[in-house]
C-alpha positions in Angstrom: 97.5 126.3 103.6 98.2 127.5 107.2 97.3 131.0 106.1 94.0 129.8 104.6 93.2 128.0 107.8 94.0 131.0 109.9 91.9 133.3 107.7 89.0 130.9 107.7 89.1 130.6 111.5 89.1 134.3 111.9 86.2 134.7 109.5 84.2 132.1 111.3 84.8 133.7 114.7 84.0 137.1 113.3 80.7 135.8 111.8 79.7 134.2 115.0 80.5 137.5 116.9 78.4 139.5 114.4 75.5 137.1 114.8 75.6 137.2 118.5 75.7 141.0 118.6 72.8 141.2 116.1 70.8 138.8 118.1 71.4 140.7 121.3 70.4 144.0 119.7 67.3 142.4 118.3 66.3 141.2 121.8 67.0 144.5 123.4 65.0 146.5 121.0 62.1 143.9 121.0 61.8 144.3 117.2 59.5 141.4 116.3 60.5 141.3 112.6 61.7 138.3 110.6 65.4 139.1 111.2 65.0 139.3 115.0 63.0 136.1 115.1 65.5 134.3 113.0 68.5 135.5 115.1 66.7 134.6 118.3 66.0 131.1 117.1 69.6 130.9 115.8 71.0 131.8 119.2 68.7 129.3 120.9 70.4 126.6 118.8 73.9 127.6 119.8 75.0 124.0 120.1 74.2 123.4 116.5 76.1 126.6 115.6 79.1 125.6 117.5 79.0 122.1 116.0 78.8 123.6 112.5 81.8 125.9 113.2 83.7 123.0 114.6 83.0 120.8 111.6 84.2 123.5 109.2 87.4 123.8 111.2 87.9 120.1 111.3 87.4 119.8 107.6 90.0 122.5 107.0 92.5 120.8 109.3 92.0 117.4 107.6 92.4 119.1 104.2 95.7 120.7 105.2 97.0 117.5 106.8 96.2 115.3 103.7 97.5 118.0 101.3 100.7 118.2 103.3 101.1 114.4 103.3 100.6 114.3 99.6 103.7 116.4 99.0 107.2 115.0 98.8 109.5 116.0 101.6 110.7 119.6 101.9 113.1 120.9 99.2 116.7 119.7 99.6 118.8 121.5 102.1 122.3 121.0 103.4 121.2 121.5 107.0 119.9 118.0 107.5 121.5 115.3 109.7 121.6 111.9 108.0 120.3 108.8 109.8 122.4 106.4 107.9 126.2 105.9 107.9 128.4 106.9 104.9 129.9 103.8 103.3 133.6 103.4 103.9 134.3 102.4 100.3 132.6 103.0 97.0 133.1 99.9 94.8 129.9 98.1 94.2 126.4 99.2 93.1 125.2 98.7 96.7 128.0 101.0 97.9 126.9 103.8 95.6 123.3 103.2 96.5 124.1 103.5 100.2 126.1 106.7 99.4 123.0 108.0 97.6 120.8 107.4 100.6 123.4 109.2 102.8 123.7 112.2 100.5 119.9 112.4 100.2 119.4 112.3 104.0 121.9 115.1 104.5 120.1 117.2 101.8 122.7 116.9 99.0 120.1 115.8 96.4 122.3 116.5 93.3 125.0 114.3 94.7 122.5 111.7 95.6 121.3 111.6 92.0 124.9 111.1 90.9 125.3 108.3 93.4 122.1 106.5 92.3 123.1 107.0 88.6 126.5 105.3 89.3 124.7 102.4 91.1 122.5 102.0 88.0 125.5 102.0 85.7 127.1 99.2 87.7 123.8 97.3 88.0 121.2 98.2 85.4 118.6 96.0 87.1 118.9 97.8 90.5 115.2 98.7 90.9 115.7 100.4 94.2 118.2 102.8 92.7 115.8 103.8 90.0 113.0 104.4 92.6 115.2 106.4 94.9 116.6 108.5 92.1 113.0 109.1 90.9 111.9 110.2 94.4 114.9 112.6 94.6 113.8 114.1 91.3 110.3 114.4 92.8 111.6 116.3 95.7 113.2 118.7 93.2 109.9 118.9 91.4 111.5 117.3 88.3 108.7 115.0 87.6 109.5 114.5 83.9 112.8 112.9 84.9 111.2 110.9 87.7 108.6 109.1 85.5 110.9 107.0 83.3 112.9 105.9 86.4 109.6 104.8 88.1 108.5 103.0 84.9 111.8 101.1 84.9 111.7 100.3 88.6 108.2 98.8 88.2 109.2 96.9 85.1 112.0 95.3 87.1 109.8 94.7 90.1 106.1 94.7 89.3 105.2 94.4 93.0 107.4 97.4 94.1 104.9 99.2 96.3 107.0 102.4 96.8 107.6 102.9 93.1 103.9 102.2 92.3 102.9 104.7 95.0 105.3 107.3 93.7 104.1 106.9 90.1 100.5 107.0 91.1 101.1 110.2 93.1 102.7 111.8 90.0 99.7 111.1 87.9 97.3 112.0 90.7 98.8 115.4 91.7 101.9 116.6 90.0 102.6 116.0 86.3 100.5 114.8 83.3 97.5 114.4 85.6 95.8 111.2 84.6 93.5 109.9 87.3 92.9 106.6 85.6 96.6 105.8 85.5 96.9 106.8 89.2 94.0 104.6 90.2 95.5 101.7 88.2 98.8 102.0 90.2 96.9 102.3 93.5 94.8 99.3 92.6 97.9 97.2 92.0 99.0 98.2 95.5 95.7 97.1 97.0 96.6 93.5 95.9 99.8 93.7 97.9 100.8 93.9 101.6 101.5 95.8 103.7 99.5 98.8 102.4 100.9 102.3 102.7 99.1 104.3 105.3 98.3 107.1 102.9 97.0 104.8 100.1 93.3 105.1 100.9 93.3 108.9 101.0 95.3 109.2 97.8 93.1 106.7 95.9 89.9 108.4 97.2 91.1 111.8 95.7 92.0 110.1 92.4 88.5 108.5 92.3 86.9 111.9 92.8 89.4 113.7 90.5 90.5 115.9 93.4 88.8 117.5 96.3 85.0 117.7 96.1 82.0 117.4 98.5 81.9 113.7 97.8 85.3 113.2 99.5 84.0 114.7 102.7 80.7 112.8 102.5 82.6 109.4 102.1 85.1 110.2 104.8 82.9 111.7 107.5 79.4 110.2 106.8 79.4 106.9 104.9 82.8 105.0 104.9 85.3 106.7 107.2 89.0 107.1 106.6 89.2 103.8 104.7 86.9 105.1 102.0 89.4 105.1 99.2 90.2 101.4 99.8 86.6 100.1 100.0 
């Protein structure tokens, strides 16, 4: 996406430079043809031109930011520094859950999955362990394995916002794309509080079945950044 933005920016700058040069040549040569008159008028409206260029750049930046936010975190790596503390003992389901969080934070996703699995074995009704194992699968792009875990987490906790959001995102972006199912999960979240910051943008894209002109119209002209939630 960053490459696309860079290429678009260069193309816009190049186009503007060409138009400016062509307009200057048209004025110097005093050629009163349609092209010269058009370019002269175009140059006289330079504020509009700059505004259009700025709008295009802004739309590209917003697209990149939202697309990046829609993706799970970067692939697992062993170079991360965990925020949590490693549990001193591993006895209960909660101990293994905490170990799973610790291993996930340090980038050891396979070990984290083993930890969450052990937590579930000790407590089959541990909704958080199902959700966290599912999200770890999502980071590994193993969405087929993540879905059953999310289904189970939501079965155990129908108001589990994180699990609903994760499942909605899978249907919206990643696997077995089904916008109706994604919207259904997002709609359930709308009845709960607090709302995830990204909910409105994700729901808006599901309503439009992905990016289209209507998304930009709703966000920048009619409803603003809360468009997907209104």
